[in-house]
C-alpha positions in Angstrom: 0.0 0.0 0.0 2.8 2.4 0.9 4.6 1.5 -2.4 1.5 2.2 -4.4 1.0 5.7 -3.0 4.7 6.5 -3.8 4.1 5.5 -7.4 1.0 7.8 -7.6 3.0 10.8 -6.4 5.8 10.1 -8.9 3.2 10.3 -11.7 2.6 14.0 -11.1 5.6 15.3 -13.1 5.7 18.1 -15.5 5.2 16.8 -19.0 7.5 19.4 -20.4 10.6 19.3 -18.1 10.0 15.8 -16.6 10.5 17.1 -13.0 8.1 16.6 -10.1 9.6 19.5 -8.1 7.8 22.7 -7.2 4.6 20.9 -6.6 2.8 24.1 -5.6 3.5 25.4 -9.2 2.4 22.1 -10.8 -1.0 22.4 -12.8 -3.2 19.4 -13.3 -5.3 19.5 -16.5 -9.1 19.0 -15.9 -9.4 17.3 -19.3 -6.7 14.6 -19.4 -4.9 14.7 -15.9 -1.5 15.6 -17.5 0.7 18.0 -15.3 2.6 21.1 -16.3 4.7 23.7 -14.3 3.2 27.2 -14.6 6.7 28.4 -15.6 7.2 25.7 -18.3 4.1 26.8 -20.3 4.4 29.0 -23.3 3.6 31.8 -22.5 4.4 31.1 -18.8 1.6 31.7 -16.2 2.5 33.9 -13.2 -0.2 32.4 -10.9 -2.2 29.2 -10.6 -5.5 30.0 -12.5 -8.8 29.7 -10.6 -11.4 27.3 -11.7 -11.1 24.7 -14.5 -7.9 24.6 -16.5 -7.2 22.8 -19.8 -3.7 21.9 -21.1 -2.5 23.0 -24.6 -3.2 19.4 -26.1 -6.8 19.5 -24.8 -7.3 23.0 -26.1 -5.9 22.0 -29.6 -8.3 19.0 -29.6 -11.3 21.1 -28.6 -10.5 23.8 -31.2 -10.2 21.2 -34.0 -13.8 20.0 -33.4 -16.4 21.2 -36.0 -18.2 24.2 -34.6 -21.9 24.1 -33.7 -24.1 26.3 -35.9 -24.4 29.7 -34.4 -28.1 30.6 -33.7 -31.3 29.7 -32.0 -32.6 26.3 -30.8 -36.0 24.9 -31.4 -38.0 24.7 -28.2 -38.9 21.2 -26.9 -42.3 22.1 -25.5 -45.5 23.0 -27.5 -47.7 25.8 -26.2 -51.2 27.0 -26.8 -51.5 30.8 -26.9 -52.9 30.8 -23.3 -50.2 28.5 -21.8 -47.5 30.5 -23.6 -49.0 33.8 -22.2 -49.1 32.3 -18.6 -45.5 31.2 -18.9 -44.4 34.6 -20.4 -46.2 36.7 -17.7 -44.9 34.4 -14.9 -41.3 34.8 -16.2 -41.5 38.6 -16.4 -43.1 39.2 -13.1 -40.7 36.8 -11.4 -37.7 38.3 -13.1 -38.5 41.9 -12.2 -40.4 41.0 -9.0 -43.3 43.2 -9.8 -46.6 43.0 -11.9 -45.8 42.8 -15.7 -47.5 46.1 -16.6 -45.6 48.0 -13.9 -42.1 47.4 -15.4 -40.9 50.5 -17.3 -39.9 49.9 -20.9 -36.5 51.6 -20.2 -35.7 49.1 -17.5 -36.5 46.1 -19.7 -34.4 47.6 -22.5 -31.4 48.3 -20.1 -31.7 44.7 -18.7 -31.9 43.2 -22.2 -28.7 44.7 -23.4 -27.0 43.9 -20.0 -27.9 40.2 -20.5 -26.6 40.3 -24.1 -23.2 41.6 -23.0 -22.9 39.4 -19.9 -21.2 36.0 -20.5 -21.6 34.8 -16.9 -25.4 34.9 -16.9 -27.7 32.5 -18.7 -31.3 33.5 -19.3 -33.4 31.5 -21.7 -36.6 32.8 -23.3 -38.9 31.5 -26.0 -40.4 33.2 -29.0 -43.3 32.0 -31.2 -41.6 33.4 -34.3 -42.5 32.9 -38.0 -45.7 31.1 -37.5 -47.5 30.8 -40.8 -50.9 32.6 -40.8 -52.0 30.2 -43.6 -51.9 27.3 -41.1 -52.8 28.9 -37.8 -55.0 31.8 -39.0 -54.4 35.5 -39.3 -55.2 38.1 -36.6 -57.0 40.1 -39.4 -60.5 39.1 -40.7 -60.3 36.7 -43.7 -62.8 35.0 -45.9 -62.3 31.4 -45.0 -65.8 30.6 -43.7 -64.5 29.2 -40.4 -65.5 32.2 -38.3 -68.6 34.3 -38.5 -67.6 37.9 -38.8 -69.3 40.9 -37.2 -70.3 43.8 -39.4 -67.3 45.8 -38.0 -64.9 43.0 -38.9 -66.4 42.7 -42.4 -65.4 46.3 -42.9 -61.8 45.3 -42.7 -62.0 42.3 -45.1 -61.0 44.4 -48.1 -59.1 47.1 -46.3 -55.6 47.8 -47.6 -54.4 47.9 -44.1 -55.4 44.2 -43.7 -52.0 42.6 -44.1 -53.6 39.7 -46.0 -54.5 42.2 -48.8 -51.5 44.5 -48.8 -49.0 42.3 -50.8 -51.6 41.6 -53.6 -53.0 45.1 -54.0 -52.9 46.6 -57.5 -49.9 48.8 -56.8 -47.9 46.0 -55.1 -45.6 44.4 -57.6 -45.5 41.1 -55.7 -49.2 40.6 -56.8 -47.8 39.8 -60.3 -45.7 36.9 -59.2 -47.5 33.6 -59.9 -44.9 31.4 -58.3 -45.4 30.1 -54.8 -43.7 32.7 -52.6 -46.0 32.4 -49.6 -43.0 33.3 -47.4 -43.2 36.8 -48.8 -46.9 37.2 -49.8 -48.6 35.7 -46.8 -48.4 37.2 -43.3 -46.4 35.6 -40.5 -47.4 35.6 -36.8 -45.1 36.4 -33.9 -46.0 35.6 -30.3 -43.5 37.2 -28.0 -42.4 37.3 -24.4 -40.1 39.5 -22.4 -36.5 39.5 -23.9 -37.5 37.4 -27.0 -35.7 39.1 -29.8 -35.3 39.4 -33.6 -31.7 39.9 -34.7 -30.2 42.3 -37.2 -31.5 41.5 -40.7 -33.0 42.9 -43.9 -35.9 41.5 -45.8 -35.7 39.0 -48.7 -35.0 40.8 -52.0 -34.6 44.1 -49.9 -38.4 44.4 -49.9 -40.5 46.6 -47.5 -42.0 45.0 -44.5 -45.0 46.0 -42.4 -45.6 44.8 -38.9 -48.8 45.2 -36.9 -49.0 44.7 -33.1 -52.5 43.2 -32.5 -52.3 43.3 -28.7 -50.0 42.9 -25.7 -46.9 44.7 -24.4 -44.7 46.9 -26.7 -42.1 45.7 -29.2 -38.8 47.8 -29.1 -37.3 48.3 -32.6 -33.9 49.5 -33.8 -33.5 50.5 -37.5 -30.7 51.5 -39.7 -31.4 53.4 -43.0 -30.9 51.5 -46.3 -28.0 53.7 -47.4 -26.0 52.5 -44.3 -26.6 48.8 -44.9 -23.0 48.0 -46.1 -21.6 50.2 -43.3 -23.4 48.0 -40.7 -22.3 44.8 -42.4 -18.6 46.0 -42.4 -18.8 47.0 -38.7 -20.2 43.5 -37.8 -17.5 41.7 -39.9 -14.8 43.8 -38.2 -16.1 43.1 -34.7 -17.1 39.4 -35.1 -15.0 38.1 -38.0 -14.9 34.5 -36.7 -18.7 34.1 -37.2 -18.5 35.2 -40.8 -15.7 32.9 -41.8 -17.9 29.8 -41.7 -21.2 31.6 -42.5 -20.6 34.4 -45.0 -24.3 35.2 -45.2 -24.7 35.2 -41.5 -26.8 38.4 -41.5 -29.3 36.7 -43.7 -29.9 34.0 -41.0 -31.4 36.3 -38.3 -28.9 35.2 -35.7 -26.7 38.2 -35.2 -27.3 40.7 -32.3 -25.2 43.7 -31.6 -25.8 46.6 -29.3 -27.0 49.7 -31.2 -24.6 51.8 -29.1 -21.7 49.8 -30.5 -22.9 50.4 -34.1 -23.3 54.1 -33.3 -19.8 54.3 -31.9 -18.7 53.1 -35.4 -20.8 55.9 -36.9 -23.7 53.7 -38.1 -26.9 55.7 -37.8 -29.5 53.9 -35.6 -33.1 54.9 -34.8 -35.4 53.3 -32.2 -39.1 53.2 -31.4 -41.5 51.4 -29.1 -44.3 49.9 -31.1 -47.5 49.7 -29.0 -50.6 47.6 -29.6 -52.6 48.9 -32.5 -49.6 50.5 -34.2 -47.9 49.6 -37.6 -44.1 49.7 -38.1 -42.8 49.8 -41.7 -39.2 49.0 -42.6 -37.8 50.3 -45.9 -35.8 48.5 -48.6 -32.4 47.3 -47.3 -33.0 48.9 -43.9 -31.5 46.7 -41.3 -33.7 46.2 -38.2 -33.7 44.3 -35.0 -35.4 44.4 -31.6 -37.0 42.6 -28.7 -40.4 42.2 -27.0 -41.2 44.0 -23.7 -43.5 41.1 -22.7 -46.3 38.9 -23.9 -47.6 40.2 -27.2 -49.0 39.1 -30.6 -47.9 40.6 -33.9 -48.3 40.0 -37.6 -46.0 41.0 -40.5 -45.7 40.7 -44.2 -43.5 41.9 -47.1 -44.7 44.2 -49.8 -43.0 45.9 -52.8 -44.1 49.2 -54.4 -42.8 50.5 -57.7 -40.1 52.6 -56.2 -38.5 49.3 -55.0 -38.0 47.9 -58.5 -34.5 49.3 -59.1 -33.4 48.1 -55.6 -34.9 44.7 -56.3 -32.7 44.4 -59.4 -29.7 45.6 -57.4 -30.5 43.0 -54.7 -30.4 40.1 -57.2 -27.0 41.3 -58.4 -25.9 41.3 -54.7 -27.2 37.8 -54.1 -25.3 36.6 -57.2 -22.0 37.9 -55.6 -22.9 36.2 -52.3 -24.1 33.0 -54.0 -27.4 33.3 -52.3 -30.7 31.7 -53.4 -33.4 34.0 -54.7 -37.0 33.7 -53.5 -38.3 34.5 -57.0 -36.9 35.6 -60.4 -36.9 39.4 -60.7 -36.7 39.2 -64.5 -39.7 36.8 -64.6 -41.8 39.2 -62.6 -40.9 42.1 -64.9 -41.8 40.1 -68.0 -45.0 38.9 -66.4 -46.0 42.6 -65.7 -45.0 43.6 -69.3 -47.2 40.9 -70.7 -50.3 42.6 -69.3 -49.2 46.2 -69.9 -52.6 47.4 -71.1 -54.2 46.8 -67.6 -51.2 47.8 -65.5 -51.3 50.7 -63.2 -49.7 53.5 -65.2 -47.2 54.6 -62.6 -46.2 50.9 -62.3 -46.0 50.6 -66.1 -43.7 53.6 -66.4 -41.3 52.2 -63.7 -41.4 48.6 -65.1 -40.5 50.0 -68.5 -37.4 51.7 -67.1 -36.4 48.5 -65.3 -37.1 46.4 -68.4 -34.8 48.7 -70.5 -31.9 47.9 -68.1 -32.8 44.2 -68.2 -32.7 44.1 -72.0 -29.4 46.0 -72.3 -27.8 43.7 -69.7 -29.1 40.6 -71.5 -28.0 41.9 -74.9 -24.5 42.4 -73.6 -24.3 39.0 -71.9 -25.6 37.1 -75.0 -23.0 38.9 -77.1 -20.3 37.9 -74.7 -21.5 34.3 -74.8 -21.6 34.3 -78.6 -18.0 35.6 -78.7 -16.9 32.7 -76.5 -18.2 30.4 -79.2 -21.7 29.3 -78.0 -23.7 29.1 -81.2 -26.4 26.5 -80.5 -29.5 27.9 -78.9 -33.1 26.8 -78.0 -36.1 28.5 -76.5 -37.0 27.2 -73.0 -40.0 28.0 -70.8 -38.1 28.5 -67.5 -41.2 29.4 -65.5 -42.5 25.8 -66.0 -39.4 24.4 -64.1 -39.3 24.3 -60.3 -36.9 27.0 -59.0 -34.4 24.4 -57.7 -34.1 23.0 -61.3 -33.2 26.3 -62.9 -30.6 27.6 -60.5 -27.1 28.5 -61.6 -24.8 25.9 -60.1 -22.2 28.6 -59.3 -24.1 31.6 -57.9 -27.5 30.0 -57.2 -29.4 32.7 -59.0 -32.8 31.7 -60.5 -32.5 31.6 -64.3 -35.3 33.0 -66.4 -34.0 35.2 -69.3 -31.3 32.7 -70.3 -28.9 29.9 -69.1 -26.2 27.7 -70.5 -26.3 23.9 -70.5 -24.0 21.1 -71.7 -24.9 17.6 -72.7 -22.1 16.3 -70.4 -24.1 17.6 -67.4 -27.8 17.0 -68.1 -30.1 19.0 -65.9 -27.5 21.4 -64.7 -27.4 25.1 -65.7 -25.2 28.2 -65.3 -26.3 31.8 -65.7 -24.6 33.8 -68.5 -22.2 35.4 -65.9 -20.7 32.0 -65.1 -20.4 30.2 -68.5 -16.8 29.1 -67.7 -17.9 27.4 -64.5 -20.2 24.8 -66.1 -17.7 22.1 -67.3 -14.4 21.6 -69.1 -16.0 21.1 -72.5 -15.5 23.5 -75.4 -18.1 26.3 -75.5 -19.0 25.0 -79.0 -20.7 22.1 -77.2 -22.8 24.4 -75.0 -26.3 25.4 -75.7 -27.9 28.8 -74.9 -31.3 28.3 -73.4 -33.4 31.5 -73.7 -37.0 32.5 -72.7 -37.4 35.4 -75.2 -35.5 36.6 -78.2 -34.5 40.3 -78.1 -37.0 40.9 -80.9 -39.7 39.5 -78.5 -38.7 41.8 -75.7 -38.8 45.2 -77.5 -42.6 45.1 -78.4 -43.2 44.1 -74.7 -41.3 47.1 -73.5 -43.0 49.3 -76.1 -46.4 48.2 -74.8 -45.3 49.4 -71.3 -44.2 52.7 -72.8 -47.5 53.3 -74.6 -49.4 52.6 -71.4 -47.2 55.0 -69.4 -47.4 57.6 -72.2 -51.2 57.4 -72.2 -51.0 58.6 -68.6 -48.2 61.1 -69.4 -50.3 62.6 -72.2 -53.4 62.8 -70.0 -51.3 64.4 -67.2 -49.9 66.9 -69.7 -53.5 67.8 -70.9 -54.6 68.2 -67.3 -51.7 70.5 -66.4 -52.3 72.5 -69.6 -56.0 72.8 -68.8 -55.4 73.8 -65.2 -52.7 76.4 -66.1 -54.3 77.8 -69.3 -54.4 81.6 -69.9 -57.8 83.3 -70.2 -58.2 83.1 -74.0 -57.1 79.4 -74.1 -59.2 78.0 -71.2 -61.0 74.7 -71.7 -64.7 74.2 -71.0 -66.2 72.6 -68.0 -67.2 69.7 -70.3 -63.6 69.2 -71.2 -62.6 69.0 -67.5 -65.3 66.4 -66.9 -64.1 64.4 -69.9 -60.5 64.3 -68.5 -61.9 62.9 -65.2 -63.9 60.3 -67.1 -60.8 59.3 -69.1 -58.9 58.8 -65.9 -61.6 56.5 -64.5 -61.9 54.5 -67.7 -58.1 54.0 -68.0 -57.7 53.4 -64.3 -55.2 56.2 -63.9 -53.8 56.6 -60.3 -55.8 58.6 -57.8 -52.9 60.9 -57.2 -52.6 64.7 -56.3 -53.1 65.8 -59.9 -56.4 63.9 -60.3 -57.6 65.0 -56.9 -56.8 68.6 -57.8 -58.6 68.2 -61.1 -61.7 66.8 -59.3 -61.7 69.6 -56.7 -61.4 72.3 -59.4 -64.2 70.6 -61.5 -66.5 70.3 -58.4 -65.9 74.0 -57.6 -66.7 75.0 -61.2 -69.9 72.8 -61.2 -71.1 74.6 -58.0 -70.4 78.0 -59.6 -72.2 76.9 -62.8 -75.2 75.9 -60.6 -75.3 79.2 -58.8 -74.8 81.2 -62.0 -77.7 79.3 -63.6 -80.0 80.1 -60.7 -79.1 83.8 -61.0 -79.8 83.7 -64.7 -83.2 81.9 -64.2 -84.1 84.1 -61.2 -87.0 86.6 -61.3 -88.3 88.8 -58.5 -91.0 86.9 -56.7 -93.2 90.1 -56.5 -93.0 93.4 -58.3 -93.1 95.3 -55.1 -91.8 93.5 -52.1 -93.1 95.2 -48.9 -90.4 97.3 -47.4 -88.1 96.5 -50.4 -86.0 94.1 -48.3 -83.5 91.5 -49.3 -84.7 87.9 -49.9 -82.9 85.2 -48.0 -80.5 84.0 -50.7 -80.2 87.2 -52.8 -76.8 88.5 -53.7 -75.9 92.2 -53.4 -74.6 93.9 -56.5 -71.1 93.9 -55.0 -71.4 90.1 -54.3 -72.6 89.6 -57.9 -69.6 91.6 -59.1 -67.2 89.5 -57.0 -68.9 86.2 -58.2 -68.5 87.3 -61.9 -64.8 88.0 -61.1 -64.6 84.5 -59.5 -66.1 82.9 -62.7 -63.4 84.5 -64.8 -60.7 83.3 -62.4 -61.8 79.7 -62.8 -59.4 77.4 -64.7 -62.3 76.4 -67.0 -64.9 78.4 -69.0 -68.5 78.2 -68.0 -71.3 78.9 -70.6 -73.0 81.0 -68.0 -70.1 83.4 -67.5 -70.7 85.8 -70.4 -74.5 85.8 -69.7 -73.9 86.6 -66.0 -71.5 89.4 -67.1 -74.3 90.8 -69.2 -76.6 90.6 -66.2 -74.1 92.5 -64.1 -73.8 95.1 -66.8 -77.6 95.6 -66.9 -77.8 95.8 -63.1 -75.0 98.4 -63.1 -76.8 100.3 -65.9 -80.0 100.1 -63.8 -78.2 101.5 -60.8 -76.8 104.5 -62.8 -80.3 105.3 -64.3 -82.0 105.0 -60.9 -79.4 107.2 -59.3 -79.9 109.8 -62.0 -83.7 109.7 -61.6 -83.6 109.8 -57.8 -81.4 112.9 -57.9 -84.0 114.8 -60.0 -86.5 117.0 -58.0 -89.5 116.0 -60.1 -88.7 112.6 -61.8 -91.2 111.3 -64.3 -93.6 108.6 -62.9 -93.4 106.8 -66.3 -89.6 106.6 -66.2 -89.7 105.4 -62.6 -92.2 102.7 -63.5 -90.1 101.6 -66.5 -87.0 101.3 -64.3 -89.0 99.3 -61.7 -90.2 97.0 -64.5 -86.6 96.4 -65.5 -85.6 95.5 -61.9 -88.2 92.7 -62.1 -85.6 90.8 -64.3 -82.9 90.9 -61.6 -82.9 88.5 -58.7 -80.3 90.7 -57.0 -80.6 92.9 -53.9 -81.2 96.5 -55.1 -81.4 98.8 -52.0 -82.7 101.8 -54.1 -85.9 100.0 -55.0 -87.7 101.0 -51.8 -86.9 104.7 -52.4 -87.9 104.3 -56.1 -91.3 103.0 -55.0 -91.8 105.9 -52.6 -90.8 108.4 -55.3 -93.1 106.7 -57.8 -96.1 107.2 -55.4 -95.0 110.8 -54.9 -94.5 111.4 -58.7 -97.9 110.0 -59.5 -99.6 112.2 -56.8 -97.7 115.3 -58.0 -98.7 114.6 -61.6 -102.3 114.1 -60.5 -102.2 117.4 -58.6 -100.6 119.1 -61.6 -103.2 117.7 -63.9 -106.0 118.8 -61.6 -104.6 122.3 -61.4 -104.4 122.7 -65.2 -108.3 122.7 -65.3 -109.4 124.5 -62.1 -113.0 124.7 -63.4 -113.4 120.9 -63.1 -111.7 120.7 -59.7 -114.2 120.1 -56.9 -113.7 120.5 -53.1 -114.0 116.7 -52.8 -111.2 116.3 -55.4 -109.0 118.6 -53.3 -109.8 116.8 -50.1 -109.1 113.4 -51.7 -105.7 114.7 -53.0 -104.8 116.2 -49.7 -105.7 112.9 -47.9 -103.5 111.0 -50.4 -100.7 113.5 -49.9 -100.8 113.1 -46.1 -100.0 109.4 -46.5 -96.9 110.1 -48.6 -93.4 110.2 -47.3 -92.1 113.7 -46.6 -90.6 115.4 -49.7 -90.2 119.1 -50.5 -92.1 119.1 -53.8 -95.0 117.2 -52.1 -95.0 119.6 -49.2 -95.2 122.6 -51.5 -98.0 121.1 -53.5 -99.8 120.2 -50.3 -99.4 123.8 -49.0 -100.9 125.1 -52.3 -103.7 122.6 -52.2 -104.5 123.4 -48.6 -104.5 127.1 -49.3 -106.7 126.6 -52.3 -109.0 124.4 -50.3 -109.2 126.9 -47.4 -110.0 129.8 -49.9 -112.5 127.6 -51.7 -114.2 126.5 -48.5 -114.3 130.2 -47.4 -116.1 131.2 -50.6 -118.3 128.1 -50.4 -119.3 129.0 -46.9 -119.9 132.7 -47.9 -122.1 131.6 -50.9 -124.1 129.3 -48.6 -124.7 132.1 -46.1 -125.7 134.6 -48.8 -128.2 132.1 -50.2 -129.7 131.6 -46.7 -129.9 135.5 -46.0 -131.7 136.4 -49.3 -135.4 137.5 -48.6 -138.1 135.3 -50.0 -140.3 136.8 -52.7 -144.1 136.7 -52.0 -146.5 135.7 -54.6 
């Protein structure tokens, strides 16, 4: 037994120097039990390290093992929405030791980034990410017949904000892809919990994405503008090069997280937001984004592509080719599909597609010329779209072939794109065959159809702008304006600012035409309105003048405008005549009556009418007095009394007052002589028989 223990001690010798001396400096490997002096190691260790220690041989062995894939693990347990929510709420309240809704978003954010940067602490959370809405049901109303919808929900069935509709709307170019790209065209569901995260990434084909938070706790987002995408990629490669060596397209795998502060330190612009329930977040083409959930929540997201994305989509396919990354769909196939139905395409889409197609044709023309010069002379038409995507990929760069590809009989079923002709096989290019979808002669008419469709809109827009900006003598009629609106509806032109402006101007002109027609049709309801007041809707002469000015200022010509100008001229002429008559001391009753008869044609407020009616009554009375005075022999006392009674009822006026005074004087004298005559007749003696 004693001998055995001596042998055991002798075993603990330094593998490098062979000595067992300096036992206190002798390190025992926790992997293989070999011993090493701290001072024999290269580089030497000053102190005995704390914790586990591995010798150089064990380290070399560990490092030579194949690395585990860097990323997320699939959870072992299945959840229902309720059980996941219970687990998520319990985790958060236990972690922060307070009710979930009481934890400030700033605290969760600070703790999240602390955990990310801390190696010593392990916290595991789960994320119900990328759940297909097709299988599990969308959070938005859909027509699947499974659930009876309320009237309020039915309202959202066809809404553009319903994420099931957005990717297939008329102005979304993804709507024109017939291939199965449900990963981009159908919404995905996300059930989050506190600290569950989505790493830095951009969308497939650099598309837009839209995310709606149906309910639950906020989602914290970080975003980097599209122009800074390569800057972000370079910073990440610089700071974590070891991850990119084995996985060059690591950023496309949604497994890379990095503190926004680190990125900003390296001058990458980063923006943040907290998305609350009921809010949308939209990410733009090639805009890197990442984030995490503040707690239990439910979100839905989908990709979409508008026409402004098309040039970026083409640039993205070029980028994928350099990275040897698979495409989700063929960009060229989508462009040709849209060009094939140019006559019904949205005109703005048609215009942009035409520009993209022009680039595509020029690139294809140059590539085919290069291939021809290499010696490829045999060619054959091929319907690439009938092949599954994985059977028409370039074996070198993995791009999905559509416009053309090269094949060789020595490698049946394999293709290369025209960029990688030399990568196919070692055969002479004379043995190769060019497979093409369209000849260049096929493509030009397709592009021309797009041009014509776009030009029909451009021509219409030019006509609209000309009509809206025309000078007085070149203005179009209201009928022409209506015809332009009808044309836009018939040809399905976009409901943009120009069309909306045209509609507003036309509606304004129609209202003016209606008012103008009423004024032209208008007659005074009665010849003599009591008090001569203004009717409820009557315009003043000044308002009529302003309205006529407004009609001339309209961008279009109304048929009523010259007629209304004539009406205004007649009203102003009436005003001048009436003013002249009213300024006379003894205006003619006939002239006053004629003017009042003219006013009957104007449904306009004329303040002088009341005075004219008074003056007419006065003129008639004065003329009657004058007429009576011309033949005094036929003037009776009763006539004088009647005229005086009528005069008393007239409005005060100097000529009337003078005539009244003369009449009164004449009546007084006449009554005196009448009384005298009567008394004389009474006093005369009677003659006896």
